[in-house]
CHARMM-style PDB file with segment names, atoms N, HN, CA, C and O in Angstrom:
ATOM      1  N   MET     1     187.685  24.422 121.450  1.00  0.00      PROA
ATOM      2  CA  MET     1     186.343  24.057 121.809  1.00  0.00      PROA
ATOM      3  C   MET     1     185.588  23.739 120.536  1.00  0.00      PROA
ATOM      4  O   MET     1     185.669  24.485 119.560  1.00  0.00      PROA
ATOM      5  N   GLU     2     184.864  22.651 120.536  1.00  0.00      PROA
ATOM      6  HN  GLU     2     184.798  22.045 121.328  1.00  0.00      PROA
ATOM      7  CA  GLU     2     184.054  22.313 119.376  1.00  0.00      PROA
ATOM      8  C   GLU     2     182.586  22.509 119.732  1.00  0.00      PROA
ATOM      9  O   GLU     2     182.102  22.000 120.743  1.00  0.00      PROA
ATOM     10  N   VAL     3     181.898  23.247 118.892  1.00  0.00      PROA
ATOM     11  HN  VAL     3     182.291  23.660 118.071  1.00  0.00      PROA
ATOM     12  CA  VAL     3     180.486  23.540 119.091  1.00  0.00      PROA
ATOM     13  C   VAL     3     179.783  23.347 117.759  1.00  0.00      PROA
ATOM     14  O   VAL     3     180.293  23.755 116.716  1.00  0.00      PROA
ATOM     15  N   LYS     4     178.622  22.731 117.794  1.00  0.00      PROA
ATOM     16  HN  LYS     4     178.207  22.399 118.641  1.00  0.00      PROA
ATOM     17  CA  LYS     4     177.840  22.577 116.566  1.00  0.00      PROA
ATOM     18  C   LYS     4     177.540  23.949 115.985  1.00  0.00      PROA
ATOM     19  O   LYS     4     177.300  24.909 116.718  1.00  0.00      PROA
ATOM     20  N   ASP     5     177.556  24.030 114.668  1.00  0.00      PROA
ATOM     21  HN  ASP     5     177.751  23.250 114.072  1.00  0.00      PROA
ATOM     22  CA  ASP     5     177.293  25.305 113.997  1.00  0.00      PROA
ATOM     23  C   ASP     5     175.944  25.890 114.417  1.00  0.00      PROA
ATOM     24  O   ASP     5     175.807  27.106 114.552  1.00  0.00      PROA
ATOM     25  N   SER     6     174.964  25.036 114.619  1.00  0.00      PROA
ATOM     26  HN  SER     6     175.075  24.048 114.509  1.00  0.00      PROA
ATOM     27  CA  SER     6     173.631  25.515 114.971  1.00  0.00      PROA
ATOM     28  C   SER     6     173.593  26.140 116.362  1.00  0.00      PROA
ATOM     29  O   SER     6     172.664  26.887 116.667  1.00  0.00      PROA
ATOM     30  N   LYS     7     174.572  25.855 117.207  1.00  0.00      PROA
ATOM     31  HN  LYS     7     175.327  25.248 116.959  1.00  0.00      PROA
ATOM     32  CA  LYS     7     174.605  26.383 118.577  1.00  0.00      PROA
ATOM     33  C   LYS     7     175.659  27.472 118.770  1.00  0.00      PROA
ATOM     34  O   LYS     7     175.694  28.117 119.819  1.00  0.00      PROA
ATOM     35  N   ALA     8     176.508  27.681 117.783  1.00  0.00      PROA
ATOM     36  HN  ALA     8     176.480  27.158 116.931  1.00  0.00      PROA
ATOM     37  CA  ALA     8     177.634  28.606 117.930  1.00  0.00      PROA
ATOM     38  C   ALA     8     177.190  30.040 118.182  1.00  0.00      PROA
ATOM     39  O   ALA     8     177.772  30.716 119.031  1.00  0.00      PROA
ATOM     40  N   ALA     9     176.195  30.516 117.480  1.00  0.00      PROA
ATOM     41  HN  ALA     9     175.723  29.967 116.790  1.00  0.00      PROA
ATOM     42  CA  ALA     9     175.759  31.906 117.645  1.00  0.00      PROA
ATOM     43  C   ALA     9     175.248  32.151 119.058  1.00  0.00      PROA
ATOM     44  O   ALA     9     175.563  33.176 119.663  1.00  0.00      PROA
ATOM     45  N   ALA    10     174.466  31.220 119.588  1.00  0.00      PROA
ATOM     46  HN  ALA    10     174.210  30.387 119.097  1.00  0.00      PROA
ATOM     47  CA  ALA    10     173.940  31.377 120.947  1.00  0.00      PROA
ATOM     48  C   ALA    10     175.072  31.365 121.969  1.00  0.00      PROA
ATOM     49  O   ALA    10     175.046  32.130 122.933  1.00  0.00      PROA
ATOM     50  N   LEU    11     176.054  30.511 121.768  1.00  0.00      PROA
ATOM     51  HN  LEU    11     176.076  29.889 120.986  1.00  0.00      PROA
ATOM     52  CA  LEU    11     177.190  30.455 122.679  1.00  0.00      PROA
ATOM     53  C   LEU    11     177.993  31.748 122.623  1.00  0.00      PROA
ATOM     54  O   LEU    11     178.425  32.246 123.663  1.00  0.00      PROA
ATOM     55  N   MET    12     178.198  32.295 121.444  1.00  0.00      PROA
ATOM     56  HN  MET    12     177.847  31.891 120.599  1.00  0.00      PROA
ATOM     57  CA  MET    12     178.943  33.537 121.308  1.00  0.00      PROA
ATOM     58  C   MET    12     178.223  34.686 122.010  1.00  0.00      PROA
ATOM     59  O   MET    12     178.872  35.529 122.631  1.00  0.00      PROA
ATOM     60  N   VAL    13     176.904  34.733 121.923  1.00  0.00      PROA
ATOM     61  HN  VAL    13     176.377  34.049 121.420  1.00  0.00      PROA
ATOM     62  CA  VAL    13     176.139  35.769 122.623  1.00  0.00      PROA
ATOM     63  C   VAL    13     176.365  35.642 124.128  1.00  0.00      PROA
ATOM     64  O   VAL    13     176.603  36.636 124.814  1.00  0.00      PROA
ATOM     65  N   LEU    14     176.290  34.423 124.629  1.00  0.00      PROA
ATOM     66  HN  LEU    14     176.097  33.616 124.072  1.00  0.00      PROA
ATOM     67  CA  LEU    14     176.497  34.182 126.051  1.00  0.00      PROA
ATOM     68  C   LEU    14     177.908  34.589 126.481  1.00  0.00      PROA
ATOM     69  O   LEU    14     178.073  35.275 127.489  1.00  0.00      PROA
ATOM     70  N   LEU    15     178.912  34.177 125.734  1.00  0.00      PROA
ATOM     71  HN  LEU    15     178.779  33.620 124.915  1.00  0.00      PROA
ATOM     72  CA  LEU    15     180.292  34.500 126.073  1.00  0.00      PROA
ATOM     73  C   LEU    15     180.566  36.000 126.009  1.00  0.00      PROA
ATOM     74  O   LEU    15     181.282  36.538 126.853  1.00  0.00      PROA
ATOM     75  N   ASN    16     180.005  36.667 125.024  1.00  0.00      PROA
ATOM     76  HN  ASN    16     179.422  36.230 124.339  1.00  0.00      PROA
ATOM     77  CA  ASN    16     180.222  38.107 124.882  1.00  0.00      PROA
ATOM     78  C   ASN    16     179.579  38.898 126.014  1.00  0.00      PROA
ATOM     79  O   ASN    16     180.001  40.021 126.290  1.00  0.00      PROA
ATOM     80  N   ASP    17     178.569  38.340 126.675  1.00  0.00      PROA
ATOM     81  HN  ASP    17     178.226  37.427 126.450  1.00  0.00      PROA
ATOM     82  CA  ASP    17     177.933  39.002 127.805  1.00  0.00      PROA
ATOM     83  C   ASP    17     178.763  38.914 129.082  1.00  0.00      PROA
ATOM     84  O   ASP    17     178.506  39.648 130.035  1.00  0.00      PROA
ATOM     85  N   LEU    18     179.746  38.034 129.113  1.00  0.00      PROA
ATOM     86  HN  LEU    18     179.955  37.437 128.338  1.00  0.00      PROA
ATOM     87  CA  LEU    18     180.592  37.892 130.294  1.00  0.00      PROA
ATOM     88  C   LEU    18     181.738  38.904 130.212  1.00  0.00      PROA
ATOM     89  O   LEU    18     182.494  38.899 129.240  1.00  0.00      PROA
ATOM     90  N   PRO    19     181.874  39.767 131.215  1.00  0.00      PROA
ATOM     91  CA  PRO    19     182.887  40.822 131.127  1.00  0.00      PROA
ATOM     92  C   PRO    19     184.327  40.310 131.176  1.00  0.00      PROA
ATOM     93  O   PRO    19     185.244  41.018 130.760  1.00  0.00      PROA
ATOM     94  N   TYR    20     184.536  39.108 131.671  1.00  0.00      PROA
ATOM     95  HN  TYR    20     183.791  38.533 132.009  1.00  0.00      PROA
ATOM     96  CA  TYR    20     185.892  38.573 131.809  1.00  0.00      PROA
ATOM     97  C   TYR    20     186.281  37.639 130.666  1.00  0.00      PROA
ATOM     98  O   TYR    20     187.331  36.999 130.722  1.00  0.00      PROA
ATOM     99  N   VAL    21     185.458  37.557 129.642  1.00  0.00      PROA
ATOM    100  HN  VAL    21     184.605  38.077 129.596  1.00  0.00      PROA
ATOM    101  CA  VAL    21     185.740  36.701 128.495  1.00  0.00      PROA
ATOM    102  C   VAL    21     185.881  37.576 127.258  1.00  0.00      PROA
ATOM    103  O   VAL    21     185.034  38.425 126.977  1.00  0.00      PROA
ATOM    104  N   LYS    22     186.969  37.353 126.524  1.00  0.00      PROA
ATOM    105  HN  LYS    22     187.656  36.664 126.753  1.00  0.00      PROA
ATOM    106  CA  LYS    22     187.177  38.048 125.249  1.00  0.00      PROA
ATOM    107  C   LYS    22     187.086  37.002 124.149  1.00  0.00      PROA
ATOM    108  O   LYS    22     187.676  35.927 124.262  1.00  0.00      PROA
ATOM    109  N   THR    23     186.363  37.304 123.101  1.00  0.00      PROA
ATOM    110  HN  THR    23     185.883  38.176 123.009  1.00  0.00      PROA
ATOM    111  CA  THR    23     186.208  36.364 121.988  1.00  0.00      PROA
ATOM    112  C   THR    23     186.681  37.018 120.696  1.00  0.00      PROA
ATOM    113  O   THR    23     186.672  38.240 120.549  1.00  0.00      PROA
ATOM    114  N   LYS    24     187.094  36.164 119.767  1.00  0.00      PROA
ATOM    115  HN  LYS    24     187.102  35.172 119.886  1.00  0.00      PROA
ATOM    116  CA  LYS    24     187.467  36.592 118.426  1.00  0.00      PROA
ATOM    117  C   LYS    24     186.875  35.585 117.453  1.00  0.00      PROA
ATOM    118  O   LYS    24     186.904  34.378 117.697  1.00  0.00      PROA
ATOM    119  N   SER    25     186.352  36.077 116.379  1.00  0.00      PROA
ATOM    120  HN  SER    25     186.329  37.057 116.181  1.00  0.00      PROA
ATOM    121  CA  SER    25     185.867  35.185 115.331  1.00  0.00      PROA
ATOM    122  C   SER    25     187.042  34.757 114.463  1.00  0.00      PROA
ATOM    123  O   SER    25     187.965  35.534 114.218  1.00  0.00      PROA
ATOM    124  N   LEU    26     186.993  33.522 114.005  1.00  0.00      PROA
ATOM    125  HN  LEU    26     186.243  32.892 114.204  1.00  0.00      PROA
ATOM    126  CA  LEU    26     188.032  33.011 113.123  1.00  0.00      PROA
ATOM    127  C   LEU    26     187.639  33.236 111.677  1.00  0.00      PROA
ATOM    128  O   LEU    26     186.477  33.090 111.301  1.00  0.00      PROA
ATOM    129  N   THR    27     188.627  33.595 110.874  1.00  0.00      PROA
ATOM    130  HN  THR    27     189.572  33.713 111.180  1.00  0.00      PROA
ATOM    131  CA  THR    27     188.389  33.644 109.444  1.00  0.00      PROA
ATOM    132  C   THR    27     188.383  32.197 108.935  1.00  0.00      PROA
ATOM    133  O   THR    27     188.935  31.312 109.589  1.00  0.00      PROA
ATOM    134  N   PRO    28     187.778  31.955 107.801  1.00  0.00      PROA
ATOM    135  CA  PRO    28     187.812  30.587 107.256  1.00  0.00      PROA
ATOM    136  C   PRO    28     189.236  30.069 107.079  1.00  0.00      PROA
ATOM    137  O   PRO    28     189.493  28.884 107.294  1.00  0.00      PROA
ATOM    138  N   TYR    29     190.158  30.941 106.692  1.00  0.00      PROA
ATOM    139  HN  TYR    29     189.949  31.903 106.517  1.00  0.00      PROA
ATOM    140  CA  TYR    29     191.550  30.533 106.508  1.00  0.00      PROA
ATOM    141  C   TYR    29     192.162  30.079 107.833  1.00  0.00      PROA
ATOM    142  O   TYR    29     192.781  29.017 107.904  1.00  0.00      PROA
ATOM    143  N   LYS    30     191.987  30.885 108.878  1.00  0.00      PROA
ATOM    144  HN  LYS    30     191.484  31.747 108.819  1.00  0.00      PROA
ATOM    145  CA  LYS    30     192.549  30.537 110.187  1.00  0.00      PROA
ATOM    146  C   LYS    30     191.906  29.262 110.745  1.00  0.00      PROA
ATOM    147  O   LYS    30     192.580  28.450 111.378  1.00  0.00      PROA
ATOM    148  N   ALA    31     190.621  29.092 110.512  1.00  0.00      PROA
ATOM    149  HN  ALA    31     190.073  29.752 109.998  1.00  0.00      PROA
ATOM    150  CA  ALA    31     189.952  27.875 110.965  1.00  0.00      PROA
ATOM    151  C   ALA    31     190.538  26.647 110.269  1.00  0.00      PROA
ATOM    152  O   ALA    31     190.720  25.606 110.900  1.00  0.00      PROA
ATOM    153  N   LYS    32     190.831  26.764 108.978  1.00  0.00      PROA
ATOM    154  HN  LYS    32     190.682  27.611 108.467  1.00  0.00      PROA
ATOM    155  CA  LYS    32     191.422  25.665 108.219  1.00  0.00      PROA
ATOM    156  C   LYS    32     192.825  25.354 108.726  1.00  0.00      PROA
ATOM    157  O   LYS    32     193.191  24.188 108.871  1.00  0.00      PROA
ATOM    158  N   VAL    33     193.611  26.398 108.995  1.00  0.00      PROA
ATOM    159  HN  VAL    33     193.313  27.346 108.877  1.00  0.00      PROA
ATOM    160  CA  VAL    33     194.971  26.202 109.510  1.00  0.00      PROA
ATOM    161  C   VAL    33     194.919  25.485 110.855  1.00  0.00      PROA
ATOM    162  O   VAL    33     195.675  24.540 111.080  1.00  0.00      PROA
ATOM    163  N   LEU    34     194.045  25.920 111.744  1.00  0.00      PROA
ATOM    164  HN  LEU    34     193.431  26.688 111.562  1.00  0.00      PROA
ATOM    165  CA  LEU    34     193.922  25.278 113.049  1.00  0.00      PROA
ATOM    166  C   LEU    34     193.489  23.824 112.912  1.00  0.00      PROA
ATOM    167  O   LEU    34     193.989  22.961 113.633  1.00  0.00      PROA
ATOM    168  N   GLU    35     192.578  23.546 112.010  1.00  0.00      PROA
ATOM    169  HN  GLU    35     192.172  24.247 111.424  1.00  0.00      PROA
ATOM    170  CA  GLU    35     192.130  22.169 111.787  1.00  0.00      PROA
ATOM    171  C   GLU    35     193.280  21.311 111.253  1.00  0.00      PROA
ATOM    172  O   GLU    35     193.444  20.164 111.668  1.00  0.00      PROA
ATOM    173  N   ASP    36     194.072  21.862 110.340  1.00  0.00      PROA
ATOM    174  HN  ASP    36     193.940  22.794 110.003  1.00  0.00      PROA
ATOM    175  CA  ASP    36     195.212  21.132 109.792  1.00  0.00      PROA
ATOM    176  C   ASP    36     196.268  20.841 110.868  1.00  0.00      PROA
ATOM    177  O   ASP    36     196.839  19.751 110.906  1.00  0.00      PROA
ATOM    178  N   VAL    37     196.517  21.815 111.732  1.00  0.00      PROA
ATOM    179  HN  VAL    37     196.053  22.701 111.701  1.00  0.00      PROA
ATOM    180  CA  VAL    37     197.482  21.618 112.816  1.00  0.00      PROA
ATOM    181  C   VAL    37     196.971  20.549 113.777  1.00  0.00      PROA
ATOM    182  O   VAL    37     197.743  19.701 114.225  1.00  0.00      PROA
ATOM    183  N   LYS    38     195.692  20.581 114.093  1.00  0.00      PROA
ATOM    184  HN  LYS    38     195.065  21.270 113.728  1.00  0.00      PROA
ATOM    185  CA  LYS    38     195.106  19.568 114.981  1.00  0.00      PROA
ATOM    186  C   LYS    38     195.256  18.177 114.370  1.00  0.00      PROA
ATOM    187  O   LYS    38     195.604  17.224 115.067  1.00  0.00      PROA
ATOM    188  N   GLU    39     194.998  18.064 113.087  1.00  0.00      PROA
ATOM    189  HN  GLU    39     194.716  18.838 112.520  1.00  0.00      PROA
ATOM    190  CA  GLU    39     195.140  16.789 112.393  1.00  0.00      PROA
ATOM    191  C   GLU    39     196.592  16.301 112.431  1.00  0.00      PROA
ATOM    192  O   GLU    39     196.849  15.116 112.646  1.00  0.00      PROA
ATOM    193  N   ALA    40     197.527  17.214 112.223  1.00  0.00      PROA
ATOM    194  HN  ALA    40     197.318  18.176 112.049  1.00  0.00      PROA
ATOM    195  CA  ALA    40     198.945  16.848 112.270  1.00  0.00      PROA
ATOM    196  C   ALA    40     199.350  16.378 113.664  1.00  0.00      PROA
ATOM    197  O   ALA    40     200.111  15.419 113.795  1.00  0.00      PROA
ATOM    198  N   LEU    41     198.854  17.037 114.696  1.00  0.00      PROA
ATOM    199  HN  LEU    41     198.236  17.816 114.589  1.00  0.00      PROA
ATOM    200  CA  LEU    41     199.155  16.619 116.068  1.00  0.00      PROA
ATOM    201  C   LEU    41     198.566  15.249 116.376  1.00  0.00      PROA
ATOM    202  O   LEU    41     199.204  14.426 117.032  1.00  0.00      PROA
ATOM    203  N   ASP    42     197.349  15.008 115.901  1.00  0.00      PROA
ATOM    204  HN  ASP    42     196.830  15.677 115.368  1.00  0.00      PROA
ATOM    205  CA  ASP    42     196.724  13.695 116.093  1.00  0.00      PROA
ATOM    206  C   ASP    42     197.553  12.605 115.418  1.00  0.00      PROA
ATOM    207  O   ASP    42     197.754  11.533 115.989  1.00  0.00      PROA
ATOM    208  N   GLU    43     198.034  12.875 114.207  1.00  0.00      PROA
ATOM    209  HN  GLU    43     197.871  13.745 113.742  1.00  0.00      PROA
ATOM    210  CA  GLU    43     198.870  11.911 113.503  1.00  0.00      PROA
ATOM    211  C   GLU    43     200.191  11.679 114.235  1.00  0.00      PROA
ATOM    212  O   GLU    43     200.673  10.548 114.300  1.00  0.00      PROA
ATOM    213  N   MET    44     200.778  12.743 114.786  1.00  0.00      PROA
ATOM    214  HN  MET    44     200.387  13.662 114.733  1.00  0.00      PROA
ATOM    215  CA  MET    44     202.032  12.606 115.523  1.00  0.00      PROA
ATOM    216  C   MET    44     201.833  11.743 116.767  1.00  0.00      PROA
ATOM    217  O   MET    44     202.697  10.936 117.110  1.00  0.00      PROA
ATOM    218  N   LYS    45     200.711  11.909 117.432  1.00  0.00      PROA
ATOM    219  HN  LYS    45     200.009  12.564 117.154  1.00  0.00      PROA
ATOM    220  CA  LYS    45     200.414  11.078 118.604  1.00  0.00      PROA
ATOM    221  C   LYS    45     200.322   9.607 118.210  1.00  0.00      PROA
ATOM    222  O   LYS    45     200.793   8.734 118.939  1.00  0.00      PROA
ATOM    223  N   LEU    46     199.708   9.333 117.047  1.00  0.00      PROA
ATOM    224  HN  LEU    46     199.325  10.042 116.455  1.00  0.00      PROA
ATOM    225  CA  LEU    46     199.616   7.950 116.572  1.00  0.00      PROA
ATOM    226  C   LEU    46     200.990   7.393 116.236  1.00  0.00      PROA
ATOM    227  O   LEU    46     201.272   6.227 116.512  1.00  0.00      PROA
ATOM    228  N   VAL    47     201.846   8.213 115.643  1.00  0.00      PROA
ATOM    229  HN  VAL    47     201.617   9.160 115.418  1.00  0.00      PROA
ATOM    230  CA  VAL    47     203.208   7.778 115.323  1.00  0.00      PROA
ATOM    231  C   VAL    47     203.961   7.454 116.603  1.00  0.00      PROA
ATOM    232  O   VAL    47     204.617   6.417 116.695  1.00  0.00      PROA
ATOM    233  N   LEU    48     203.870   8.330 117.586  1.00  0.00      PROA
ATOM    234  HN  LEU    48     203.338   9.173 117.511  1.00  0.00      PROA
ATOM    235  CA  LEU    48     204.582   8.116 118.841  1.00  0.00      PROA
ATOM    236  C   LEU    48     204.054   6.895 119.596  1.00  0.00      PROA
ATOM    237  O   LEU    48     204.793   6.244 120.335  1.00  0.00      PROA
ATOM    238  N   ALA    49     202.768   6.593 119.400  1.00  0.00      PROA
ATOM    239  HN  ALA    49     202.168   7.121 118.799  1.00  0.00      PROA
ATOM    240  CA  ALA    49     202.180   5.420 120.047  1.00  0.00      PROA
ATOM    241  C   ALA    49     202.466   4.137 119.265  1.00  0.00      PROA
ATOM    242  O   ALA    49     202.117   3.046 119.716  1.00  0.00      PROA
ATOM    243  N   GLY    50     203.105   4.264 118.085  1.00  0.00      PROA
ATOM    244  HN  GLY    50     203.389   5.150 117.719  1.00  0.00      PROA
ATOM    245  CA  GLY    50     203.433   3.104 117.278  1.00  0.00      PROA
ATOM    246  C   GLY    50     202.270   2.575 116.460  1.00  0.00      PROA
ATOM    247  O   GLY    50     202.324   1.454 115.954  1.00  0.00      PROA
ATOM    248  N   LYS    51     201.226   3.366 116.327  1.00  0.00      PROA
ATOM    249  HN  LYS    51     201.182   4.277 116.738  1.00  0.00      PROA
ATOM    250  CA  LYS    51     200.039   2.934 115.579  1.00  0.00      PROA
ATOM    251  C   LYS    51     200.028   3.438 114.138  1.00  0.00      PROA
ATOM    252  O   LYS    51     199.145   3.086 113.356  1.00  0.00      PROA
ATOM    253  N   LEU    52     201.013   4.262 113.795  1.00  0.00      PROA
ATOM    254  HN  LEU    52     201.731   4.548 114.430  1.00  0.00      PROA
ATOM    255  CA  LEU    52     201.108   4.824 112.448  1.00  0.00      PROA
ATOM    256  C   LEU    52     202.586   4.919 112.105  1.00  0.00      PROA
ATOM    257  O   LEU    52     203.411   5.280 112.945  1.00  0.00      PROA
ATOM    258  N   ARG    53     202.910   4.589 110.856  1.00  0.00      PROA
ATOM    259  HN  ARG    53     202.240   4.297 110.174  1.00  0.00      PROA
ATOM    260  CA  ARG    53     204.300   4.628 110.404  1.00  0.00      PROA
ATOM    261  C   ARG    53     204.617   6.027 109.903  1.00  0.00      PROA
ATOM    262  O   ARG    53     203.861   6.605 109.123  1.00  0.00      PROA
ATOM    263  N   ALA    54     205.731   6.557 110.353  1.00  0.00      PROA
ATOM    264  HN  ALA    54     206.345   6.087 110.987  1.00  0.00      PROA
ATOM    265  CA  ALA    54     206.181   7.871 109.895  1.00  0.00      PROA
ATOM    266  C   ALA    54     207.121   7.694 108.718  1.00  0.00      PROA
ATOM    267  O   ALA    54     207.837   6.696 108.640  1.00  0.00      PROA
ATOM    268  N   CYS    55     207.128   8.647 107.808  1.00  0.00      PROA
ATOM    269  HN  CYS    55     206.547   9.458 107.871  1.00  0.00      PROA
ATOM    270  CA  CYS    55     208.083   8.592 106.694  1.00  0.00      PROA
ATOM    271  C   CYS    55     209.269   9.485 107.042  1.00  0.00      PROA
ATOM    272  O   CYS    55     209.150  10.412 107.843  1.00  0.00      PROA
ATOM    273  N   ASP    56     210.403   9.193 106.434  1.00  0.00      PROA
ATOM    274  HN  ASP    56     210.499   8.440 105.784  1.00  0.00      PROA
ATOM    275  CA  ASP    56     211.567  10.035 106.703  1.00  0.00      PROA
ATOM    276  C   ASP    56     211.531  11.273 105.800  1.00  0.00      PROA
ATOM    277  O   ASP    56     210.677  11.391 104.922  1.00  0.00      PROA
ATOM    278  N   ALA    57     212.457  12.177 106.030  1.00  0.00      PROA
ATOM    279  HN  ALA    57     213.151  12.081 106.744  1.00  0.00      PROA
ATOM    280  CA  ALA    57     212.450  13.453 105.320  1.00  0.00      PROA
ATOM    281  C   ALA    57     212.622  13.281 103.809  1.00  0.00      PROA
ATOM    282  O   ALA    57     212.019  14.023 103.034  1.00  0.00      PROA
ATOM    283  N   ASP    58     213.438  12.311 103.381  1.00  0.00      PROA
ATOM    284  HN  ASP    58     213.928  11.708 104.011  1.00  0.00      PROA
ATOM    285  CA  ASP    58     213.628  12.078 101.946  1.00  0.00      PROA
ATOM    286  C   ASP    58     212.321  11.656 101.286  1.00  0.00      PROA
ATOM    287  O   ASP    58     211.992  12.135 100.201  1.00  0.00      PROA
ATOM    288  N   GLU    59     211.571  10.759 101.933  1.00  0.00      PROA
ATOM    289  HN  GLU    59     211.838  10.370 102.815  1.00  0.00      PROA
ATOM    290  CA  GLU    59     210.275  10.339 101.391  1.00  0.00      PROA
ATOM    291  C   GLU    59     209.328  11.526 101.282  1.00  0.00      PROA
ATOM    292  O   GLU    59     208.629  11.687 100.282  1.00  0.00      PROA
ATOM    293  N   LEU    60     209.313  12.350 102.319  1.00  0.00      PROA
ATOM    294  HN  LEU    60     209.881  12.218 103.131  1.00  0.00      PROA
ATOM    295  CA  LEU    60     208.439  13.518 102.316  1.00  0.00      PROA
ATOM    296  C   LEU    60     208.785  14.465 101.172  1.00  0.00      PROA
ATOM    297  O   LEU    60     207.894  14.938 100.466  1.00  0.00      PROA
ATOM    298  N   LEU    61     210.054  14.739 100.989  1.00  0.00      PROA
ATOM    299  HN  LEU    61     210.778  14.355 101.563  1.00  0.00      PROA
ATOM    300  CA  LEU    61     210.470  15.631  99.903  1.00  0.00      PROA
ATOM    301  C   LEU    61     210.180  15.038  98.533  1.00  0.00      PROA
ATOM    302  O   LEU    61     209.851  15.774  97.602  1.00  0.00      PROA
ATOM    303  N   ASN    62     210.295  13.727  98.394  1.00  0.00      PROA
ATOM    304  HN  ASN    62     210.561  13.129  99.151  1.00  0.00      PROA
ATOM    305  CA  ASN    62     209.983  13.085  97.117  1.00  0.00      PROA
ATOM    306  C   ASN    62     208.496  13.175  96.801  1.00  0.00      PROA
ATOM    307  O   ASN    62     208.116  13.233  95.632  1.00  0.00      PROA
ATOM    308  N   GLU    63     207.651  13.187  97.825  1.00  0.00      PROA
ATOM    309  HN  GLU    63     207.960  13.140  98.775  1.00  0.00      PROA
ATOM    310  CA  GLU    63     206.196  13.318  97.608  1.00  0.00      PROA
ATOM    311  C   GLU    63     205.851  14.701  97.091  1.00  0.00      PROA
ATOM    312  O   GLU    63     204.893  14.867  96.337  1.00  0.00      PROA
ATOM    313  N   LEU    64     206.637  15.702  97.499  1.00  0.00      PROA
ATOM    314  HN  LEU    64     207.416  15.568  98.112  1.00  0.00      PROA
ATOM    315  CA  LEU    64     206.364  17.081  97.081  1.00  0.00      PROA
ATOM    316  C   LEU    64     206.788  17.274  95.650  1.00  0.00      PROA
ATOM    317  OT1 LEU    64     206.643  18.368  95.105  1.00  0.00      PROA
TER     318      LEU     64
END
């Protein structure tokens, strides 16, 4: 779920008041990891749709 930072606190208060909803705050590290995974999935979708060229494993290792 994406929520503007200015609205996040109000949404969390609302969600925490619901007895059937459990929430957890993300650490900055976990938020970054999730964002990176989302970006990778978006890129994979573009590759599968033929809109982005994928590199092979040798190219990837040479970049590292």
